[in-house]
N, C-alpha and C positions, 0 to 999 in steps of 0.2 A: 508308560502311557498314563496321562492324567485322567482323572475322573471328575466330571461335573454333574450338577443337578439343575434341572429346570424347576424353579419354584413358582407356584401359582401366585400371581399378584392380582387376582380377580376372584369373583365368586362370593356366594352368600356367607361362607365361613371365613372370609379374609378380612382382617383389620390390622392396624399397626402392630398390636401385640402378637398376632399370629405370624405376621411376616418376620418380625424380629426373632420369634422362636424358631421359625424355619431357618433363618440365617445362622443362628447360634447352633442349631442342630447340624446343619450341613458343615459348618466349620469345625464343630466339636468332633464329628465323626471322622474328620480327616480328609474330606473331599477337597479338591483343588480349585473348584470353580462353581459359582452360583450365578444362574442366569434367570432373567425374567422376560416376559413378552411385552408386546406393544399394541395398544389401540388408543385412539384419541377421542373419537366420538362413538359412544356406545349405541349405534344405530340398531334397528331390529335384527339385521343379519349378523352383526357382531354379538348382540345380547343372547341370541339363540345358542351360541357356543360358549361365550365368555361373558357372563352377565356381570352387572355392576354389583359392588363397587370395583372399579378397575383403576389400579394405582399406576400412574404414568412412570415409565421405566427410568428416565434420568433422575426424576425426583426421588424415586424409591431407592435406586442404587446409591445416590449421594448420601441418603440417610443411612443405608446399610453400611456404607464405607466407614461411618463413624461408630458403628456398633460391632464391627469385626476388625480383625487385625491382619489376617493372613490370606484368607480365601480371595481368589480373583473374582471379579464381578463382570457380568456381561448381559447383552441383549440377544434374545433368540426368538424373533429377530426384530430389529428396529425397521419400521416401514419407511423407507427412505423418502418417498415422494411427499410425505405428510408435513415435512418441516423444511424451512429454507436451509440450503446446504451450509451456509456460513454459520447459522445458528447451531446446526449439528456439529460442525467442526469445533466451534467454541465450547459447547457443553461437553462433548466427548473429551476433548483435550484437557479441559479444566478438571473434569472428574478424574481422569487418569492421573493428572498431576497431584491433585489433592488426596487421592487414595494411595499414593506411593507407587504408581505404575501398575495398577491392578485391573484396568478396564480391558475388556474384549468387546469390540463393536460388531456383533452379528447383524447382518442386514438382509433385507428382502424387498420385493416389489409390492407385496400386499395382495389382497384378494377381495375385500368387502366393498362391493360397488356402492352400496348406500353410504358407507363411511366416506368414500372418495367424494361422492356428491355433496355430502354435508360439509366437507372441507374445501370444496371448490377446486378439486384436482381431477384432471381427466383420467378416468380409469383405463381407457384404451391406450393411453400414452405412458402408462406407469413404467414400462421397461425402459423406454427412452429417457424419461425423467430420472429414473434411478441411475442410469449410466452417467448422465450429465451432472447429477448431484455428487456422485462418488468422485468424478473427475475434479469437481470444485473443492470437495472436502480434502482430497489428497494434495491438491495444489496449495490450499491454505496451510496445511500442516508443514509445507516445505519451509515456512518461516519459523525456524526452531527457536529464535529469540522470543517469539510470542507464544508458540504452542508447545515448546519443549519436547519435541519428538513426536513420532506418529503412534497412533493407537492401532493394534492389530485388527484387521478387518476379516471377518468370516462371512462368506457369501452363501446364502441359501438359494434353493431352486434347483430344478432338474432338467429344464429345457436346454437346448443347445445355446440359446441366448444367455441363460443363467450360468452355464459352464464357461462360456467365453467371458462373462462378467467376472467370474471367479478368477480366471487366470490373469485378467487385465488389472483387477483392483484388489484381489483378496490374498491374504496369507494362508487361508484355509478354505476348503469347501465344506459347507455345513448343511448337508441334507437332513431331512426330518422324517423319522418314522418309516424306515425302509426295511426290506429283507436283506439278509446277507448275500444271497445270489445277485440281487440288484447292485449292491455296493461293490461286490467283486467284479461285476461286469462294467460298471460305470466309472469307478475311480480311475482305472487305466485310461479312459477317454479323457479325463481331466488332465492327466499327465501328458498324454499325446497332444492335446490342444496347447498346453503350455510350451511344448517343444516347437510346435508350429509357430507360436507367437514369439519364440526366442526368449522366454522368461523362465525363471525357476518354477518348478511344479509346486502348486499350493499343497499344504498339508491336508490330511483327511481329518475332519472333526465332526463326526455325525452326532445328531441327537436321536437316541433310540428310546423306545418305550421301556418301562420297567413295570412288569406285571408278573408276580410270582404265582404260579399255579401249583396245586398239589400233585397233578399228574402231568406227564410230558405232553407238549403240544407238537403235533407232527404236521408234515406237509411242507412243500417248497414255498408256500405263501405265508409261512409263519414269520411275523415281524421279529426282527432282532430285539432281544430283551424281553420276550414273552415266553414263559415256560417255567419249568422247575428251576430252582436256584442253580442246579448243576448245568442246565441248558444255558442259563444266562451267563454263568461264568465261562462256559465254552464260547459263547458269542463274543464276550469281551476278549478272550484270548485270540480268537480268529481275527477280530478287528485289529488287535495289536500286530499280528503277523502281517495283515494287509497293509499296515503302515499308519494306522490311526495314531495321531499324537495325543488327541483328547477325545473322549467319548462322554457325551452329556446324557445322563439318565433322566427320563421323563416319567415320573410316577402318576401324572394326571392322565386319565384314560378317556376324557371327553365328557364326563358327567359332572356338572357343577356342584352337585350335592357332595361330591368327594371332598370339597374344600372344608366341609363341616367336620371332617374326621382326618386331620393331617397325620395323626399318630399311626394310621395304617401305612401311609407312605414312609414315615420315618422308620417303621419296623422293617420294611423291604430294603431301604437304604442301609440300615444297620446290618442286615443279613449279607448284603454284598460286601461291605467293608470287612465283616468278620471272616467271610470266605477268602477274600483277597489276602487278609493278614495271615490266615492259616497257611495259605499257599506259599507266601513269601517267607514264612518262618523256617529257619534252617533245621 
């Protein structure tokens, strides 16, 4: 099972030097995937959670492709309705080609109503627009002379419409910040929907929190990835058994002030890698 990291590309502590250090740390620790998020217009509803500066994902990942050599690069998640689908198809395919096939395109429908309004996109039509755009993107990629192969698509979301979108367009289901009981219950639904649609079942590639606590966290509502390092390693093992091909660890807990102290996140990530290495050692 591959391990990835969600890297903050926003917030008061974020600048080019910090983002580069994040990328070098993630790759240096041995993680398989580095992902960043997406917003275009930092309207008040966005700024309340993800304040400026906010580095645009395609621009950021293109730059990081040049300062890394091995780690895969991805979006978690690109808000599909914000950009023309042929532009997304072009940027994603070119970035994938220029990086040596390292791109993963995580996608979602978005949530920030004020940002949709600022961009002139209908918020209440975002699901339909996303489906139409994904159809156009995958159709464009069929011209392999121009696009040189398709980029893996991971689809976020948890509604029935999102699960159908996953089986119709995605190579993986990419749910965010869930509990293990929820994932155990819902991923089989994705597999069943794929069977109904007559397609191969998408892989499971969740993004989970990463928050190490000194004492165990109890209760069925405990998010995966939250607890002692032992609990977190048990969560990763359970996800592997469930069939997860990749798990993305998210050390950002929702407080923008965290971006001023990335070393705290790096310590948690290093602890996970150390435990994993010790477990794999003969």
